[in-house]
C-alpha positions in Angstrom: 7.5 6.0 1.9 10.3 3.6 2.3 12.9 5.7 1.7 11.4 8.1 4.1 12.2 5.6 7.0 15.4 3.9 5.5 13.2 0.3 5.6 13.5 -0.2 9.3 11.1 -2.1 10.9 11.6 -0.9 14.5 9.3 2.1 12.7 6.6 2.8 14.8 3.8 4.8 12.7 2.0 7.8 14.3 -1.7 8.8 14.2 -0.8 11.5 11.5 1.5 9.0 9.7 -2.0 6.6 9.4 -4.1 9.6 8.8 -1.6 10.1 5.3 -1.4 6.7 4.3 -5.1 6.1 4.4 -5.9 9.5 3.1 -3.7 8.7 0.2 -5.4 5.2 -0.3 -8.6 6.6 -0.6 -7.5 8.4 -3.6 -6.4 5.2 -5.7 -9.8 4.7 -7.3 -10.0 8.0 -7.9 -6.6 8.4 -9.4 -6.4 5.5 -11.5 -10.2 5.3 -12.2 -9.4 4.0 -15.9 -6.9 1.2 -15.4 -8.8 -1.9 -14.5 -5.7 -3.6 -13.0 -5.7 -1.4 -10.5 -9.0 -1.1 -9.5 -9.1 -5.0 -9.4 -6.2 -4.8 -7.0 -8.0 -2.2 -4.9 -11.0 -4.4 -4.3 -9.1 -6.6 -3.9 -7.7 -5.5 -0.9 -10.8 -3.9 0.1 -12.6 -7.5 -0.1 -9.6 -9.4 1.9 -6.8 -7.2 4.0 -3.8 -9.0 3.5 -0.3 -7.9 2.8 0.0 -9.9 -0.3 -3.1 -7.8 -1.4 -1.4 -4.3 -0.1 1.9 -5.0 -1.8 0.1 -5.7 -5.1 -1.9 -3.3 -5.5 1.5 -1.1 -4.9 3.0 -2.7 -7.6 0.3 -2.2 -9.8 0.1 1.8 -8.8 3.7 2.2 -9.7 3.3 0.5 -13.3 0.0 2.0 -14.2 1.6 5.1 -13.1 5.0 4.5 -15.1 7.1 4.1 -12.1 7.8 0.7 -11.8 11.5 1.5 -12.3 11.4 2.8 -8.4 10.0 -0.5 -7.2 11.4 -2.0 -4.5 11.2 -5.4 -3.6 8.3 -7.5 -1.7 11.1 -8.5 1.1 11.8 -4.6 2.2 8.8 -3.3 1.9 7.1 -6.0 4.1 10.1 -4.7 6.6 7.9 -2.0 7.4 4.9 -2.0 5.6 2.4 -4.8 6.5 -1.5 -5.7 7.6 -0.8 -6.9 11.0 -3.1 -9.6 12.2 -6.0 -9.4 14.2 -6.1 -5.6 13.3 -7.5 -6.1 9.6 -10.9 -4.3 10.5 -8.9 -1.2 11.6 -7.3 -0.6 7.8 -9.7 1.8 6.2 
């Protein structure tokens, strides 16, 4: 995702982008059902929708998938990927 949007903080997600993101997030508990650390971070995000919890989940899925070397720093990710204050209930 970061390379697609070139870490541009001005990027405005379309309805299709939001739909695709939510679909990808919904697949996490199925794809990583045998990984307790991923499921724990997924549950943590669902119960407390914060940017830190979202980034923690993404980091955990990268590690579980063996892709940690492709990880991008949190400071770069938060330029385009945050949980907006006051809109946490919109994240499904």
